N, C-alpha and C positions, 0 to 999 in steps of 0.2 A: 445483661452485659454490663460490666463495670466501666467506669470512666476511663480506666487505664487501657482497656481493650479498644475503646472507641478512639482514643488518641493514637494508639498504635495503627489501627485500621486507616484512619484518615491520613496519617503520615505515610503509610504504604501507598495509598491511592495517589497522593501527591508525587511520590517517587515514580509511579507508573506514568504520570503526566510528564515528568522530567525525562523519562525513558526515550523521548524523542532524540536526545543527543546520541544515545546508543544506536538508534536507527541511522543517523547520519554516519556514524562510525562503520556500521555494516555496509552502508552505501559506498564508503571509501574502500573497504576490503573487497567488495565486488569489483570495483574498478581495477584494483591491482591484479585480479585474477584474469582479466580480459587480455587476450593475446594482442589484439589490435591497439597500438599506441594511441591512435586517433580516438578510438572509443573510450579509452581510459581517461583522456582529457575531457571528452564530452560529458561523461558521467558526472564529473564534479560540477558541471554547470546545469544539471537537471534536478528538478524537484522530485520528491517522492511520488507526487501525483503524476508527473511525466512518465516515470517508470511503470506505474500502475496502468496508465493508458496504453503503453506498449504491450504489456501483458494482456490487457483486455482485447487488443486488436489481433491477437495471435490466431483466433479461430476464423474471424471474418471481418470485413470492413464495417465500421459503425459510424453513425452520425454523432455530433457533439451532444445532442439530447440523449441519445442512447448511452453514451459514455457517462454522462452526468447521472443517469439513473443507476447504472451498474456500479459506479464508483462512489455513489452518494456524495457527489460534489456539486458545486454550483456550475451553471453553464459558463459563467465568466471565468472560473478557475480552469475549466476544461479548455476554453478558448485560448487563454494565456499559455497554458502548458503546451497545447497543440502548436501554437505559433513558434515556440522554442523548438519543438520536435521537427517542425517543418524547416526551420532555420538550419538545423543540424542534419537535415536530409535523412531523418530516421522514419518519417512517415511522408506520404503523399496524399493528395486529395483528388477526388473525382466527383462528378455530378451526373446523375442519370439524365438522359435526354428528355424524359417525360416529366421530370420534376426538378427544375433548375434552382429551387429553394433549398433543397437538401444537399449538404456537402458530406461526403463519406471520407473517412480517414482510413488509410491502410498502411501496413508496414512496408518499409523498404528492406533490403537484405540486411543492412547494418542494424536497422530497427529490430528486426527479427532476432539477430544475434544478441542484442542487448536485452530484449524481452526474455530470451531463454536464460541468460545469465541472472537476470532478476528473479525469475522463477526458481532457479536452482538455489539462489541465496535464501529465498523464502522456505523452500523445502528443507534445507539444512537447519535453519532456525527452528522450524516447526518440529523437526525430528529431535533436535537437542532439547527443546522445551518439553516435548512429550516425555522423553526419557527422564528428565529431571522431575517432572510432576509424578510420573509413575513410580520412580524410585524413592522419592522423598515423602510422598503423602499416601496415607491409607485411603481406602475407598470411602470410608466415613468422612475423612477430612475433605476429600475431593467433593463429596456431596454437599457439605456445609459451604464450601467456597462457591460452588455452582449456585446454590440457593441464595447466598449473599449477593453474588454478582447479578443474579436475576432481579432480586429486590432493588439493588442499586440502580440498575438500568431502567427499571420500571417505576422508580420512585416518582410520586406526584404529590406536591405539597397540598395539604388540606386547607381549604379556604376558611 
């Protein structure tokens, strides 16, 4: 690989990191599509992690530790986000009578509405991204990119 390609690849990887701004913009677009004015206002005050927590709770109540593992986040990050979700009454908590140490989080009706909107946003983004990749890249190009990303993710410096 020539130095020119290396520079181009590293530049593109930096752009991926800066893509977080686009995520914030998608967050705002999602808010505008909500019918409930109160939820539109609430979305602007929630982190991306908070929205992912809501989506993770759609199937069943989970503990903070379970959410931490599912979302690959710190326990402290989950606790802070959950506190905000509780404040906006998007989730509630419960404790089993046989284990008072565990606190389970579950969705409220409004939390469920927001989780579904968040899921729909992700589905649309995934669909759009998939179409672009399939339309713009040959199978050989896709394989090269997949191999590169695998190497990038699994890179370990030599001692």
